C-alpha positions as CSV (number, residue, x, y, z in Angstrom):
1,X,9.9,174.9,142.3
2,X,9.1,172.6,139.4
3,X,7.2,169.4,140.0
4,X,9.3,166.2,139.9
5,X,9.3,164.3,136.7
6,X,7.1,161.2,136.7
7,X,8.2,157.9,135.4
8,X,6.3,157.1,132.2
9,X,4.5,153.7,132.4
10,X,4.9,151.2,129.6
11,X,2.9,151.7,126.5
12,X,-0.6,150.4,127.1
13,X,-0.1,149.8,130.8
14,X,-2.6,152.4,131.8
15,X,-5.2,151.0,129.5
16,X,-4.8,147.3,130.2
17,X,-2.1,146.3,132.8
18,X,-3.0,142.6,132.2
19,X,-1.5,142.8,128.7
20,X,2.0,142.9,130.1
21,X,2.0,142.2,133.8
22,X,0.8,138.6,133.4
23,X,4.1,137.7,131.8
24,X,5.8,137.9,135.2
25,X,3.5,135.1,136.5
26,X,4.3,133.0,133.5
27,X,8.0,133.6,133.9
28,X,7.8,132.6,137.6
29,X,6.2,129.3,136.7
30,X,8.8,128.6,134.0
31,X,11.6,129.3,136.5
32,X,10.0,127.0,139.1
33,X,9.6,124.0,136.8
34,X,13.2,124.1,135.6
35,X,14.1,121.8,138.5
36,X,10.8,119.9,138.5
37,X,10.8,118.6,134.9
38,X,9.8,115.0,135.9
39,X,6.6,116.4,137.4
40,X,6.1,118.5,134.3
41,X,6.2,115.5,131.9
42,X,4.3,113.1,134.1
43,X,0.9,113.8,132.6
44,X,2.1,113.1,129.1
45,X,2.5,109.4,129.7
46,X,-1.1,108.4,130.1
47,X,-2.4,109.3,126.6
48,X,0.7,107.6,125.1
49,X,-0.1,104.4,126.9
50,X,-3.6,104.5,125.7
51,X,-2.4,105.1,122.2
52,X,-0.3,101.9,122.1
53,X,-2.6,99.7,124.2
54,X,-5.9,100.7,122.7
55,X,-5.0,102.4,119.4
56,X,-2.6,99.7,118.3
57,X,-3.7,96.8,120.5
58,X,-7.5,97.1,119.9
59,X,-6.7,98.4,116.4
60,X,-5.3,94.9,115.5
61,X,-8.7,93.4,116.3
62,X,-10.8,96.3,114.8
63,X,-8.7,97.3,111.8
64,X,-11.1,99.9,110.3
65,X,-13.7,102.2,111.9
66,X,-16.3,104.3,110.0
67,X,-16.2,108.0,111.0
68,X,-19.2,110.2,111.3
69,X,-18.5,111.5,107.7
70,X,-18.8,107.9,106.4
71,X,-15.1,107.4,105.8
72,X,-13.3,104.2,106.8
73,X,-9.9,104.7,108.5
74,X,-7.5,102.7,110.7
75,X,-8.6,102.6,114.3
76,X,-5.2,103.8,115.5
77,X,-5.5,106.8,113.2
78,X,-9.0,107.4,114.5
79,X,-7.9,107.4,118.2
80,X,-4.6,109.2,117.9
81,X,-6.0,112.8,117.3
82,X,-8.5,112.3,120.1
83,X,-5.7,111.3,122.5
84,X,-3.7,114.3,121.4
85,X,-6.6,116.5,122.6
86,X,-6.6,114.5,125.8
87,X,-2.9,115.3,126.2
88,X,-3.6,119.0,125.9
89,X,-6.5,118.6,128.4
90,X,-4.2,116.8,130.9
91,X,-1.5,119.5,130.8
92,X,-4.0,122.3,131.3
93,X,-5.9,120.6,134.1
94,X,-2.8,119.7,136.0
95,X,-1.7,123.3,136.6
96,X,-5.0,125.1,136.6
97,X,-6.3,122.8,139.4
98,X,-3.6,121.3,141.6
99,X,-1.1,124.0,141.0
100,X,-3.5,126.9,141.5
101,X,-5.0,125.3,144.6
102,X,-1.7,124.9,146.3
103,X,-0.6,128.5,145.5
104,X,-4.0,129.8,146.6
105,X,-4.8,127.9,149.8
106,X,-1.4,126.7,151.1
107,X,1.6,128.6,149.8
108,X,-0.3,131.9,149.7
109,X,1.8,132.9,146.7
110,X,-1.0,135.0,145.2
111,X,-1.2,137.1,148.4
112,X,2.4,138.0,147.9
113,X,1.8,138.8,144.2
114,X,-0.8,141.3,145.1
115,X,1.8,143.2,147.1
116,X,3.3,144.0,143.6
117,X,1.5,145.9,140.8
118,X,-0.1,142.6,139.8
119,X,-3.9,142.4,139.8
120,X,-6.1,139.3,140.2
121,X,-6.8,139.3,136.5
122,X,-3.0,139.4,135.7
123,X,-2.6,136.3,138.0
124,X,-5.5,134.5,136.2
125,X,-4.2,135.3,132.7
126,X,-0.6,134.3,133.7
127,X,-1.7,131.0,135.2
128,X,-3.9,130.2,132.1
129,X,-1.0,131.1,129.9
130,X,1.3,128.7,131.8
131,X,-1.3,125.9,131.6
132,X,-1.4,126.5,127.8
133,X,2.4,126.1,127.7
134,X,2.2,122.8,129.5
135,X,-0.8,121.5,127.5
136,X,0.9,122.6,124.2
137,X,4.1,120.8,125.2
138,X,2.2,117.6,125.9
139,X,0.4,117.9,122.6
140,X,3.6,118.5,120.7
141,X,5.3,115.5,122.4
142,X,2.3,113.3,121.7
143,X,2.2,114.4,118.0
144,X,5.9,113.6,117.6
145,X,5.4,110.1,119.1
146,X,2.4,109.4,116.8
147,X,4.4,110.5,113.8
148,X,7.5,108.4,114.7
149,X,5.2,105.4,115.3
150,X,3.8,105.8,111.8
151,X,0.3,106.5,112.9
152,X,0.1,110.1,111.7
153,X,1.7,110.9,108.4
154,X,2.2,114.7,107.9
155,X,2.9,114.1,104.2
156,X,-0.4,112.3,103.7
157,X,-2.3,114.9,105.7
158,X,-0.5,118.3,105.8
159,X,-3.4,119.7,107.8
160,X,-2.2,117.6,110.7
161,X,0.7,120.1,111.2
162,X,-1.9,122.3,112.7
163,X,-2.8,119.8,115.4
164,X,-0.5,121.3,118.0
165,X,-1.7,124.9,117.5
166,X,-5.3,123.6,117.5
167,X,-4.6,121.8,120.8
168,X,-4.0,125.1,122.5
169,X,-7.8,125.8,122.2
170,X,-8.5,122.6,124.0
171,X,-6.0,123.6,126.7
172,X,-7.6,127.1,126.9
173,X,-11.0,125.7,127.6
174,X,-9.9,123.4,130.4
175,X,-7.4,125.8,131.8
176,X,-10.0,128.6,132.2
177,X,-12.8,126.4,133.5
178,X,-10.4,124.4,135.7
179,X,-9.0,127.4,137.4
180,X,-12.5,128.9,137.9
181,X,-13.7,125.6,139.5
182,X,-10.6,125.4,141.7
183,X,-11.4,128.7,143.3
184,X,-14.4,127.0,144.9
185,X,-12.4,124.0,146.3
186,X,-11.7,124.1,150.1
187,X,-9.6,120.9,150.6
188,X,-7.7,118.3,148.7
189,X,-10.6,115.9,149.0
190,X,-12.6,118.2,146.9
191,X,-10.5,117.2,143.9
192,X,-12.6,114.0,143.7
193,X,-15.1,116.3,142.1
194,X,-12.6,117.3,139.5
195,X,-11.9,113.7,138.6
196,X,-15.6,112.9,138.7
197,X,-16.0,115.4,135.8
198,X,-12.7,114.8,133.9
199,X,-12.9,111.0,133.7
200,X,-16.3,110.7,132.1
201,X,-15.4,113.4,129.7
202,X,-12.3,111.4,128.7
203,X,-14.3,108.3,128.1
204,X,-17.5,109.8,126.7
205,X,-16.4,112.5,124.2
206,X,-16.2,110.4,121.1
207,X,-12.6,109.7,122.1
208,X,-12.7,106.0,121.2
209,X,-15.9,105.6,119.2
210,X,-17.6,107.8,116.6
211,X,-20.4,110.0,117.8
212,X,-22.9,108.0,115.6
213,X,-22.4,104.9,117.7
214,X,-23.8,106.6,120.8
215,X,-27.6,106.3,121.5
216,X,-29.6,109.1,119.9
217,X,-30.5,110.7,123.2
218,X,-26.9,110.7,124.4
219,X,-25.4,112.4,121.3
220,X,-26.5,115.9,122.2
221,X,-25.1,115.4,125.7
222,X,-21.7,114.3,124.3
223,X,-21.6,117.4,122.1
224,X,-21.8,119.5,125.2
225,X,-18.4,118.2,126.3
226,X,-15.5,120.6,125.8
227,X,-13.3,117.7,125.1
228,X,-15.6,116.6,122.3
229,X,-15.0,119.8,120.5
230,X,-11.3,119.4,120.9
231,X,-11.4,115.8,119.7
232,X,-13.5,116.7,116.7
233,X,-11.2,119.6,115.8
234,X,-8.0,117.4,116.0
235,X,-9.6,114.5,114.2
236,X,-10.7,116.7,111.3
237,X,-7.2,118.1,110.9
238,X,-5.6,114.6,110.9
239,X,-8.1,113.1,108.5
240,X,-8.0,116.2,106.3
241,X,-11.7,116.8,106.7
242,X,-11.4,120.6,107.0
243,X,-14.3,123.0,106.6
244,X,-16.1,126.0,108.1
245,X,-17.6,123.8,110.7
246,X,-14.3,123.6,112.5
247,X,-14.7,127.3,113.4
248,X,-17.6,126.3,115.6
249,X,-15.4,124.1,117.7
250,X,-12.8,126.8,118.0
251,X,-15.4,129.3,119.0
252,X,-16.8,127.0,121.7
253,X,-13.4,126.2,123.2
254,X,-12.3,129.9,123.1
255,X,-15.6,131.0,124.7
256,X,-15.3,128.5,127.5
257,X,-11.7,129.4,128.2
258,X,-12.4,133.2,128.2
259,X,-15.4,132.8,130.5
260,X,-13.5,130.6,132.8
261,X,-10.5,133.0,133.0
262,X,-12.9,135.9,133.6
263,X,-14.7,134.1,136.3
264,X,-11.4,133.0,138.0
265,X,-10.2,136.5,138.0
266,X,-13.4,137.7,139.7
267,X,-13.2,134.9,142.3
268,X,-9.5,135.6,143.0
269,X,-10.3,139.3,143.5
270,X,-12.9,138.4,146.1
271,X,-10.8,135.7,147.8
272,X,-7.5,137.6,147.9
273,X,-8.9,141.0,148.9
274,X,-11.3,139.8,151.6
């Protein structure tokens, strides 16, 4: 008797299942949020409020600000790219922390996923990808608001068209690290620790003031912030100050996101298989 024919797996599946299986996790999240779009867009409002209250309100009192490169620009133009990075951060943090914690500790959705061919690394990559979708959507919406308000002019600075793709790197860093941190949380009260980190980063990452205005001893600390690299990247694109140094910001954000996703996958493997 001849042996039964075996079903041939998708190309590349045997080498790296995560390259294709993670898409089912992303598809599930997209389907889930079709009926929860008000929750999806909720995190977009805060940076917009800051843009109009601080960028335009304070900007009327402080019309010009000197950047770290010595260039004088409108305060609203200085703040807008920073808040665009904050929008990407908010979108990534929302899902990689609150969403992941609920699925992991309460809904036990990941336990059900492991009954399928999915692996912990596929879950981690899928959740990070979904966080990037949300963060990228926030960044795109914020960019359009800034353009319609006349703060960012794509014709004056064509490089600003890359702001939304660049925001994905900011989302990647906070999504990976956020998910990794969430695997250590045990209750909802532990989220106070998340806010304890995110809020200072929001205020102290050269978001509202140039790095040169910080005390000398504090400047290296500010530069350790993932958001600082996102802000510097977005601001350089909006102001047209593009150079090889931007690759450093991209590399730092990518490394943080990759390490976070790798650590989250390792943690999920231990938690879900124990």
